[in-house]
N, CA, C and O of each residue as an XYZ file, in Angstrom:
456
protein
N      19.988    -51.117     48.452
C      19.537    -50.247     48.993
C      20.451    -49.795     50.781
O      21.125    -50.564     51.466
N      20.169    -48.570     51.016
C      20.734    -47.956     52.382
C      19.916    -48.377     53.438
O      18.696    -48.424     53.280
N      20.659    -48.815     54.925
C      19.263    -49.140     55.546
C      20.028    -49.147     56.994
O      21.056    -49.792     57.201
N      19.269    -48.207     58.107
C      20.268    -47.953     59.362
C      19.691    -48.808     60.387
O      18.523    -49.143     60.583
N      21.222    -49.204     61.254
C      20.451    -51.182     61.564
C      21.270    -50.411     62.743
O      22.457    -50.137     62.920
N      20.351    -50.247     63.291
C      20.338    -50.025     64.819
C      20.782    -50.598     65.704
O      20.492    -51.785     65.559
N      21.871    -50.296     67.403
C      21.729    -51.525     68.360
C      22.167    -50.930     69.547
O      22.842    -49.914     69.708
N      21.641    -51.783     70.431
C      22.529    -50.252     72.049
C      21.229    -50.410     72.583
O      20.752    -49.283     72.713
N      20.594    -51.103     72.878
C      18.624    -49.972     73.588
C      19.064    -51.563     75.332
O      20.025    -52.272     75.631
N      17.628    -51.310     75.910
C      17.661    -52.961     76.889
C      17.193    -51.921     77.839
O      16.708    -50.823     77.567
N      17.372    -52.337     78.746
C      16.293    -52.162     80.272
C      17.738    -51.456     80.686
O      18.819    -51.724     80.162
N      17.484    -50.383     81.866
C      18.692    -50.331     82.414
C      17.929    -49.677     84.283
O      16.741    -49.918     84.499
N      18.468    -49.190     84.991
C      18.361    -48.538     85.966
C      18.355    -47.051     86.084
O      19.223    -46.313     85.618
N      17.056    -46.592     86.903
C      17.307    -44.610     87.163
C      19.187    -44.181     87.359
O      19.825    -44.190     88.412
N      19.547    -43.937     86.359
C      20.150    -42.895     86.861
C      21.941    -44.063     86.436
O      23.023    -44.340     86.954
N      21.131    -44.338     85.177
C      22.006    -45.578     84.781
C      22.220    -44.704     82.881
O      21.712    -43.779     82.247
N      23.374    -45.850     82.677
C      23.941    -45.397     81.388
C      23.274    -46.039     80.242
O      22.138    -46.399     80.552
N      23.506    -46.233     79.357
C      23.684    -46.902     77.698
C      24.228    -45.777     77.031
O      24.380    -44.596     77.342
N      24.606    -46.801     75.530
C      25.424    -46.613     74.364
C      24.343    -47.273     73.020
O      24.103    -48.451     72.755
N      23.718    -45.696     72.180
C      22.941    -46.952     71.025
C      23.659    -46.296     69.769
O      23.742    -45.159     69.304
N      24.003    -47.202     69.535
C      24.674    -47.092     67.642
C      23.662    -47.354     66.550
O      22.713    -48.128     66.668
N      23.950    -46.639     65.475
C      23.393    -46.872     63.868
C      23.899    -46.832     62.592
O      23.963    -45.826     61.885
N      24.280    -48.014     62.292
C      24.868    -48.275     60.876
C      24.023    -46.916     59.666
O      22.963    -46.292     59.700
N      25.172    -46.976     58.742
C      24.134    -46.832     57.119
C      24.789    -47.855     56.090
O      25.774    -47.707     55.367
N      24.267    -48.517     56.187
C      24.882    -49.369     54.801
C      24.432    -48.892     53.352
O      23.547    -48.150     52.924
N      25.451    -49.660     52.792
C      24.612    -49.752     51.198
C      24.304    -48.178     50.959
O      23.209    -47.907     50.466
N      25.096    -47.241     51.240
C      25.086    -46.104     49.945
C      27.049    -45.602     50.540
O      27.549    -45.921     51.619
N      27.842    -44.663     49.246
C      29.017    -44.700     49.322
C      28.444    -43.061     49.322
O      29.134    -42.580     48.424
N      27.851    -42.309     49.668
C      27.964    -41.006     50.015
C      26.766    -40.423     51.305
O      25.585    -40.689     51.531
N      28.183    -39.165     52.203
C      27.433    -38.948     53.508
C      26.969    -38.708     54.302
O      27.698    -38.638     55.292
N      26.108    -38.530     54.431
C      24.782    -38.200     55.074
C      25.114    -36.573     55.568
O      26.038    -36.158     56.268
N      23.813    -35.719     54.819
C      24.652    -34.694     55.520
C      24.383    -34.253     56.597
O      24.860    -33.211     57.045
N      23.488    -35.062     57.241
C      22.393    -35.210     59.273
C      21.941    -36.485     59.563
O      21.152    -37.075     58.824
N      22.499    -37.073     60.850
C      22.282    -38.101     61.494
C      22.118    -37.520     62.578
O      22.789    -36.570     62.980
N      20.967    -38.185     63.290
C      20.299    -37.981     64.635
C      18.977    -39.051     65.648
O      19.156    -40.264     65.546
N      18.073    -38.713     66.313
C      17.917    -39.850     66.559
C      16.831    -38.891     67.482
O      17.091    -37.952     68.234
N      15.515    -39.503     67.126
C      14.446    -39.440     67.716
C      13.917    -40.677     68.475
O      14.245    -41.858     68.359
N      13.050    -40.115     69.247
C      12.085    -41.465     70.348
C      10.568    -41.048     70.407
O      10.111    -39.911     70.289
N       9.905    -42.209     70.613
C       8.223    -42.346     70.320
C       8.514    -43.542     72.431
O       8.922    -44.630     72.836
N       7.762    -41.868     73.106
C       7.085    -42.579     74.115
C       5.728    -43.629     73.542
O       5.389    -43.841     72.378
N       5.157    -44.143     74.768
C       3.822    -44.750     74.745
C       2.917    -43.303     74.602
O       3.345    -42.289     75.154
N       2.115    -43.284     74.116
C       0.970    -42.371     73.568
C       1.417    -40.725     73.557
O       0.472    -39.941     73.649
N       2.340    -40.331     73.486
C       3.092    -39.319     73.141
C       3.812    -39.539     71.522
O       4.179    -40.608     71.035
N       3.857    -38.515     71.054
C       4.201    -38.175     69.653
C       6.051    -38.344     69.329
O       6.914    -37.876     70.073
N       6.298    -39.065     68.141
C       7.650    -38.787     68.264
C       8.216    -37.548     68.175
O       7.654    -36.467     67.997
N       9.250    -37.767     68.299
C      10.345    -36.164     69.103
C      11.493    -36.292     68.733
O      12.211    -37.208     69.132
N      12.001    -35.069     67.604
C      13.483    -35.068     67.673
C      14.075    -34.617     69.789
O      13.883    -33.660     70.539
N      14.906    -36.164     69.924
C      16.046    -36.189     70.422
C      17.315    -35.862     70.296
O      17.516    -35.406     71.422
N      17.886    -35.808     69.976
C      19.287    -35.211     69.040
C      19.648    -34.928     67.692
O      19.114    -35.463     66.721
N      20.464    -34.172     67.646
C      21.236    -34.198     66.120
C      22.417    -33.817     65.466
O      22.869    -32.717     65.786
N      23.066    -34.521     64.561
C      24.615    -34.329     65.034
C      24.870    -34.076     62.488
O      24.909    -35.043     61.727
N      24.952    -32.826     62.110
C      25.618    -32.235     60.917
C      27.541    -33.139     60.928
O      28.302    -33.778     61.654
N      27.442    -32.665     59.831
C      28.238    -33.542     59.100
C      30.130    -32.570     59.452
O      31.270    -32.981     59.235
N      29.660    -31.317     60.009
C      30.082    -30.611     60.232
C      30.531    -30.775     61.536
O      31.610    -30.369     61.966
N      29.501    -31.505     62.286
C      29.969    -31.902     63.648
C      29.067    -30.454     64.966
O      29.558    -29.919     65.960
N      27.874    -30.305     64.425
C      27.216    -28.879     65.130
C      26.183    -30.052     66.160
O      26.305    -31.275     66.099
N      25.616    -29.630     66.677
C      25.032    -30.474     67.636
C      23.406    -30.071     67.686
O      23.174    -28.868     67.565
N      22.306    -30.931     67.846
C      21.040    -30.070     69.224
C      20.895    -31.751     69.454
O      21.181    -32.875     69.039
N      20.063    -30.770     70.679
C      19.256    -31.411     70.956
C      17.904    -31.003     71.987
O      17.814    -29.856     72.423
N      17.019    -31.908     72.278
C      15.669    -31.322     72.808
C      15.968    -31.015     74.821
O      16.380    -31.807     75.670
N      15.503    -29.425     74.961
C      15.838    -29.407     76.409
C      15.782    -30.544     77.026
O      16.979    -30.830     77.040
N      15.225    -31.441     77.574
C      15.382    -31.924     77.709
C      16.389    -33.539     78.273
O      16.728    -33.818     79.423
N      16.569    -34.107     77.367
C      18.095    -34.686     77.567
C      19.136    -33.326     77.171
O      19.926    -33.527     76.248
N      19.152    -32.139     77.754
C      21.274    -31.392     77.414
C      22.028    -31.870     78.840
O      21.909    -32.142     80.035
N      22.581    -31.786     78.106
C      23.706    -32.654     79.417
C      23.853    -33.747     80.227
O      24.680    -33.853     81.133
N      22.976    -34.620     79.865
C      22.413    -35.779     79.642
C      22.896    -37.047     78.780
O      22.970    -38.221     79.141
N      23.159    -36.551     77.709
C      22.651    -36.779     76.257
C      23.671    -36.389     75.438
O      23.810    -35.170     75.342
N      24.485    -37.134     74.773
C      26.064    -37.224     73.294
C      25.768    -37.592     72.387
O      26.063    -38.775     72.214
N      24.909    -36.779     71.058
C      25.368    -37.651     70.513
C      27.103    -37.306     69.544
O      27.515    -36.148     69.600
N      27.645    -37.976     69.034
C      28.424    -38.093     68.243
C      28.580    -38.422     66.616
O      27.444    -38.637     66.194
N      29.356    -38.517     65.765
C      29.203    -39.760     64.561
C      31.021    -40.042     64.388
O      31.977    -39.623     65.041
N      30.905    -41.005     63.111
C      32.092    -40.998     62.570
C      31.448    -41.263     61.289
O      30.894    -42.312     60.962
N      31.677    -39.424     60.092
C      31.198    -39.683     58.571
C      31.387    -40.430     57.933
O      30.563    -40.891     57.143
N      32.868    -40.899     58.105
C      33.438    -41.949     57.180
C      32.277    -43.708     57.479
O      32.111    -44.727     56.809
N      32.071    -43.516     58.004
C      32.024    -44.715     58.176
C      30.243    -44.414     58.656
O      29.868    -45.088     59.615
N      29.268    -43.515     58.065
C      28.289    -42.848     58.949
C      27.045    -43.784     59.469
O      25.871    -44.120     59.311
N      28.481    -43.956     60.353
C      27.613    -44.293     61.669
C      27.433    -43.309     62.718
O      28.166    -42.326     62.825
N      26.548    -43.544     63.427
C      26.026    -42.264     64.790
C      25.320    -43.137     66.411
O      24.670    -44.084     66.854
N      25.866    -42.260     66.634
C      25.828    -42.694     68.647
C      25.409    -41.734     69.200
O      25.830    -40.618     69.506
N      23.969    -42.640     69.360
C      23.836    -41.329     71.685
C      23.738    -42.326     72.636
O      23.034    -43.322     72.804
N      25.181    -41.449     73.546
C      25.396    -41.760     74.787
C      24.396    -41.693     76.179
O      24.836    -41.068     77.144
N      23.895    -41.933     76.215
C      22.729    -41.713     77.171
C      22.841    -41.821     78.815
O      22.511    -42.982     79.059
N      23.159    -41.139     80.086
C      23.869    -40.342     80.775
C      22.817    -40.655     82.109
O      21.690    -40.832     81.646
N      22.816    -40.752     83.275
C      21.749    -40.003     84.109
C      20.682    -40.250     83.209
O      20.457    -39.478     82.277
N      20.026    -41.243     83.414
C      19.089    -41.593     82.659
C      17.613    -41.603     83.309
O      17.491    -42.802     83.558
N      16.747    -41.155     83.616
C      15.060    -41.206     84.481
C      14.009    -42.154     82.831
O      14.021    -42.314     81.611
N      13.027    -42.590     84.535
C      12.167    -42.871     83.571
C      12.017    -42.727     82.339
O      12.426    -43.275     81.315
N      11.082    -41.543     82.728
C      10.457    -40.618     81.297
C      11.479    -40.586     80.319
O      10.919    -39.925     79.444
N      12.863    -40.921     79.781
C      13.615    -41.486     78.506
C      12.817    -42.516     78.263
O      12.236    -42.421     77.182
N      12.547    -43.607     78.975
C      11.492    -45.421     78.864
C      10.861    -44.657     76.723
O      10.340    -43.543     76.679
N      10.970    -45.101     75.980
C      10.669    -44.882     74.636
C      11.462    -45.640     73.152
O      12.650    -45.954     73.082
N      10.740    -45.755     72.394
C      11.081    -46.651     71.385
C      12.178    -45.033     71.349
O      11.910    -43.911     71.780
N      13.574    -45.612     70.571
C      14.476    -45.029     69.625
C      14.667    -45.631     67.822
O      14.696    -46.737     67.282
N      14.749    -44.427     67.432
C      14.763    -44.555     66.392
C      16.031    -43.253     65.392
O      15.937    -42.026     65.427
N      17.100    -44.083     64.608
C      18.052    -43.070     63.555
C      17.357    -42.623     62.795
O      16.192    -42.634     62.396
N      18.713    -42.021     62.582
C      17.252    -41.038     61.518
C      19.048    -40.348     60.822
O      20.092    -40.007     61.377
N      18.543    -40.434     59.255
C      19.920    -39.853     58.718
C      18.439    -39.177     57.632
O      17.241    -39.460     57.623
N      19.672    -37.750     56.446
C      19.238    -37.441     55.654
C      20.346    -37.139     54.979
O      21.418    -36.779     55.465
N      19.906    -37.387     53.113
C      21.339    -36.376     52.653
C      20.308    -35.967     51.857
O      19.283    -35.327     52.093
N      20.813    -36.499     50.780
C      19.428    -36.020     49.538
C      18.417    -36.721     49.996
O      17.368    -36.090     50.132
N      18.412    -38.001     50.318
C      16.405    -38.073     50.995
C      17.426    -39.108     52.344
O      18.616    -39.180     52.652
N      15.918    -39.867     52.902
C      15.871    -39.200     54.685
C      14.671    -40.465     54.533
O      13.625    -40.788     53.970
N      16.053    -41.018     55.818
C      16.132    -42.421     55.947
C      15.777    -42.639     56.969
O      16.218    -41.817     57.772
N      14.698    -43.929     57.717
C      15.114    -44.233     59.502
C      15.574    -46.133     59.955
O      15.467    -47.139     59.253
N      15.896    -46.034     60.861
C      16.073    -47.128     61.851
C      15.598    -47.954     61.887
O      15.426    -48.164     60.687
N      15.106    -48.849     62.454
C      14.504    -50.020     62.398
C      13.207    -50.251     64.337
O      12.237    -50.845     64.805
N      14.561    -48.977     64.721
C      14.045    -48.717     66.237
C      14.832    -49.426     67.163
O      15.373    -50.525     67.045
N      14.808    -48.252     68.553
C      14.965    -49.773     69.226
C      14.963    -49.824     70.862
O      15.991    -49.615     71.505
N      13.813    -50.097     71.416
C      13.203    -50.223     73.418
C      14.506    -50.003     74.436
O      15.345    -50.807     74.843
N      14.334    -48.656     74.662
C      14.946    -48.129     75.519
C      13.712    -48.822     76.661
O      12.523    -48.802     76.345
N      14.147    -49.372     77.890
C      13.384    -48.951     79.214
C      14.365    -48.396     80.514
O      15.501    -48.863     80.598
N      13.968    -47.540     81.373
C      14.700    -46.872     82.633
C      13.985    -47.411     83.322
O      13.182    -47.871     82.510
N      13.579    -47.788     84.512
C      13.120    -48.510     85.155
C      13.360    -49.489     86.392
O      13.768    -50.638     86.223
N      13.003    -48.813     87.975
C      13.783    -49.824     88.954
C      12.967    -51.187     89.381
O      13.493    -52.013     90.128
């Protein structure tokens, strides 16, 4: 069955960078949209960034200019390049993909702290 496997989280100092990846396996069909959500302690899960099969992107205001979402559509893989990280970016980041159905990755912790 379809699985979304994430990697790339970790601990970084403010101003640093991380790159998250999410690879979908078990499907021969490409997803229409893939993206990233995050959930910080005590907060609701929020949409961070999305990218469609046509390479249209969308970002939450707080990450515009700092984060870049990209994808390799042929591989059903989505990436999130995070630059200029701030403590408020600390959260569990979840990969998401939607075709006919929707799927979630397992989540990966991103901690930004000095």
